[in-house]
C-alpha positions, 0 to 999 in steps of 0.5 A: 180517972186522974191518976196522981198527976193529973187535975182533979174536977172539985176546983178550977183550972186556975185554982189548981196552978194557982195552989199547986207550984209543983203542979206537972205543967209547971214541972213540964215546963221547969224542965223544958227551961232547963233542956233549953240550956243543958241538952238542946238536942233533946229539947228539939227531939221533943218539939219534931216528933209527933208523940202520936205518929212516931212517938218511939223516936222520941220515947227516951226524951218523953220517958225522962222528962215525964218521970222528971215531972212526976207523971207516971202514968200508962196507955192511953194516959201516957199517950195524952201526957206526951202530946202535952209535953210536946206542945209545951215543948213547942211552946217552949215551956211557957207556962203561967198562971197569972191571971194574964196568961188565959189561954181565952185572953191570949187567944184574943190577944193575939187576935184568933177569931172566933170561929178559931176559938170555937173550933177548939172548944168544939173539937174532938180528941183527934181534931185538938192533936191537930190544933194544938201544936199549931196553937202552940207554934203560934204562941211560941212565936208571938213570944207569949206566955199561957196557962196551959192546964186549961189546953192539957185538960182538953188533950187529956180529957175530951173524949173520955167517957168517964163522967168526971173526965167530960166534967173536966174538959167541959170546965176547961171549954167554958173557961178559954170561952169566958177569957176569949169573952173577957177579953172584950173580942167581939169576934172580929178579930181573923188573924188565924 
């Protein structure tokens, strides 16, 4: 289950992000911001290269940024963290634990349809691998900042058979739905 850089399941996603200013997602976001100013070529490769299809093209860049963020994982977890990094790079490193940056609320502000949000929370890992980069592009195009923890939790734990991983993914799904519904969305938005 969770390695040192991953989310504990005993706390909500918000509690972890708020209490841990040096959490791995924040560290990734800071490193990507640094790259925007000092190494745009690396940032471009991280955005452009799908780590699941052609990850060898950016293996050095991916490893360097993951290590800089204190994320030292291997195997399946490394692949999942590489996808989180790819999506965060597409979203220009925009991550915040602010209360108004919850994914469900941001999705409602961007007028995601209820069907789109259902697709996100009901997706298995393979579908999430296709959806998350698109969501990241939409967030970047809108200039929106979002708390990436619930989205990253889905990417890290979806379809993992361990009970703790299932619980973490389900908690992230519930948080996304609750944020979407709390934003007063009546399901009529359809700007997908």
